[in-house]
C-alpha positions in Angstrom: 10.9 4.2 -12.7 7.5 2.5 -13.3 5.2 3.6 -16.1 1.6 2.5 -16.4 -0.1 3.1 -19.8 -3.8 2.6 -20.6 -4.3 -0.1 -18.0 -7.8 -1.6 -18.0 -9.3 -4.4 -16.0 -12.8 -6.0 -16.1 -14.4 -8.8 -14.3 -17.0 -10.1 -16.7 -19.1 -7.1 -17.8 -18.0 -5.0 -14.9 -15.1 -2.7 -15.7 -13.0 -1.8 -12.6 -10.1 0.0 -14.2 -10.5 2.2 -17.3 -7.4 3.2 -19.2 -5.3 4.2 -16.2 -2.0 6.1 -16.8 0.5 6.7 -14.1 4.3 7.5 -13.9 6.2 6.6 -10.7 9.7 7.9 -10.2 12.3 6.1 -8.1 12.7 7.4 -4.5 9.2 8.9 -4.1 6.0 8.1 -2.2 2.8 8.1 -4.1 -0.7 8.1 -2.5 -3.9 6.9 -4.1 -7.2 8.0 -2.7 -10.7 7.1 -3.7 -14.0 5.8 -2.4 -14.5 2.1 -1.7 -14.9 0.3 -5.1 -12.9 3.0 -7.0 -10.4 0.3 -8.1 -7.4 0.9 -5.8 -6.8 -2.7 -4.7 -7.4 -4.0 -8.2 -4.8 -1.6 -9.5 -2.3 -2.8 -6.9 -3.0 -6.4 -7.8 -2.4 -5.7 -11.5 0.9 -4.0 -10.8 1.9 -6.9 -8.6 1.2 -9.5 -11.3 -1.8 -11.1 -9.5 -4.3 -10.1 -12.2 -4.4 -10.2 -16.0 -5.1 -6.8 -17.6 -5.1 -4.8 -20.8 -2.5 -2.1 -21.3 1.2 -1.9 -20.3 3.2 -1.7 -17.1 6.9 -0.8 -17.8 9.6 -1.0 -15.2 13.4 -1.0 -14.9 13.0 -3.9 -12.5 12.8 -7.3 -14.2 10.7 -9.1 -13.4 8.9 -6.5 -11.3 7.2 -9.0 -9.1 10.6 -10.2 -7.9 11.5 -6.8 -6.6 8.0 -5.8 -5.2 6.7 -6.0 -1.7 2.9 -6.0 -1.5 1.1 -5.4 1.8 -2.5 -6.5 1.5 -5.3 -4.8 3.4 -6.0 -8.1 5.1 -2.9 -10.3 4.9 -3.5 -14.1 4.6 -1.7 -16.6 6.8 -1.5 -20.4 6.6 -2.8 -22.1 9.7 -0.3 -23.5 12.2 2.5 -21.2 11.0 4.3 -19.0 13.6 5.2 -15.4 12.9 8.8 -16.3 12.6 8.1 -19.1 10.2 6.0 -16.8 8.1 8.9 -14.3 7.8 11.3 -17.2 7.0 8.9 -18.4 4.3 8.7 -15.1 2.5 12.5 -14.7 2.7 13.1 -18.1 1.3 10.8 -17.2 -1.6 13.2 -14.4 -2.5 16.4 -16.4 -1.6 17.2 -13.7 1.0 19.0 -14.7 4.2 18.4 -13.0 7.5 20.0 -14.4 10.6 18.7 -11.8 13.0 14.9 -11.8 12.6 14.4 -11.2 16.3 16.6 -8.1 16.1 14.5 -6.8 13.2 11.2 -7.4 15.1 10.6 -3.6 15.3 6.9 -4.1 16.3 7.8 -6.5 19.2 5.5 -9.2 17.8 5.3 -12.6 19.5 7.1 -14.4 16.7 6.8 -17.8 18.3 3.0 -17.7 18.4 0.8 -18.9 15.5 0.2 -15.9 13.2 -3.5 -16.8 12.9 -3.9 -16.0 16.6 -2.7 -12.5 16.0 -5.0 -9.5 16.1 -5.8 -7.6 12.9 -3.2 -5.0 13.7 -0.5 -7.6 14.6 -1.1 -9.5 11.3 -0.6 -6.2 9.4 2.6 -5.5 11.2 3.9 -9.1 10.7 3.2 -8.9 6.9 4.9 -5.5 6.8 8.0 -6.8 8.6 8.3 -9.7 6.2 8.3 -7.6 3.0 10.8 -5.1 4.6 13.2 -7.9 5.2 12.8 -9.2 1.7 15.0 -6.3 0.5 12.4 -5.1 -2.1 13.0 -2.0 -4.3 9.3 -1.2 -4.8 6.5 -1.3 -2.2 2.8 -1.3 -2.5 1.0 -0.7 0.8 -2.8 -1.1 0.7 -4.2 0.6 3.7 -1.2 0.0 5.9 -2.7 1.9 8.9 -6.0 0.1 9.1 -6.5 -1.8 12.3 -3.1 -0.7 13.7 -2.7 1.0 17.1 -1.7 4.6 17.2 1.9 3.9 18.4 2.4 1.5 15.5 1.0 4.1 13.1 3.8 6.5 14.1 6.3 3.6 13.6 4.9 2.8 10.1 5.1 6.5 9.1 8.8 6.5 10.1 9.4 3.2 8.2 7.9 4.7 5.1 10.2 7.7 5.4 13.2 5.4 5.8 12.2 3.4 2.7 12.0 6.6 0.7 15.3 7.9 2.0 16.9 4.7 0.9 16.0 5.6 -2.7 13.1 3.1 -3.0 9.6 3.7 -4.3 6.2 3.4 -2.5 2.7 3.4 -3.9 0.1 3.4 -1.1 -3.5 4.0 -0.3 -5.0 5.2 3.0 -8.3 6.6 4.3 -6.3 8.5 6.9 -5.4 11.7 4.9 -3.1 13.1 7.6 -0.6 10.2 7.1 -0.7 10.6 3.3 -0.2 14.3 3.7 2.9 13.7 5.8 4.7 11.1 3.7 3.6 11.5 0.1 5.2 13.4 -2.7 2.1 13.1 -4.9 -1.5 12.1 -4.3 -3.7 10.8 -7.1 -7.5 10.6 -7.0 -9.1 7.5 -8.4 -12.8 7.6 -9.3 -14.7 4.8 -11.0 -11.5 3.1 -12.3 -9.7 6.2 -13.7 -7.5 8.9 -12.3 -9.3 12.2 -12.3 -6.9 14.5 -10.5 -3.3 14.6 -9.3 -1.8 16.8 -6.5 1.8 17.7 -5.7 2.8 18.3 -2.1 2.2 22.0 -2.2 -1.4 21.3 -3.3 -2.3 18.8 -0.5 -4.2 21.5 1.5 -6.4 22.1 -1.5 -7.1 18.4 -1.9 -8.0 18.1 1.8 -10.4 21.0 1.4 -12.0 19.4 -1.6 -12.3 16.0 0.0 -14.0 17.5 3.1 -16.4 19.4 0.9 -17.2 16.3 -1.0 -17.7 14.1 2.0 -19.6 16.5 4.3 -21.1 19.1 2.0 -24.0 20.7 4.1 -25.0 17.3 5.6 -24.1 18.4 9.1 -26.3 21.5 8.9 -29.4 19.3 9.2 -28.1 17.4 12.2 -29.9 18.6 15.3 -28.8 18.0 18.9 
């Protein structure tokens, strides 16, 4: 169980999050949607302990950061470190042993190559593999499908389902609504740093309709071929 109460975050005079409240139950998948700049990544960084903030984040996991796997939109890698060394580094940080990294290479990555030489999608898959092997209880996935090929998208969806079935919690964002619709138990809409609406699984079709209406409106009517 994780509970966020009145969480606010500003950078100078710019307020990015404004009194955010959210309850996350164990063993569920929660989606966050919102336009670019709505505050999704900042929220994830606050929960992960990477940003100072006002308000409270309460969790049964203490300290939360030691049980949390964060997948960044654009993972960072040190130069001259191989894929395997990167995984080993993250495992050492959590004092987790894994003697069969190659066997757990579900995305068939070239683990003996430098990670900085990977494509965008390969880097995303390497970072995801590492946090999975850390044996985390809580996962934050910031746009996990961006830059990833379609076959790997299917794999990531199944990974998310497996994490959920193991009783762990996932908070994620994605601009690909079909994937959120498939894996999430709830989806929350973030606008200008605050949650404005929440939808349970039986309401996802309504959310999709509202999103399409907001994005397209009657703009296509004026397009002439």
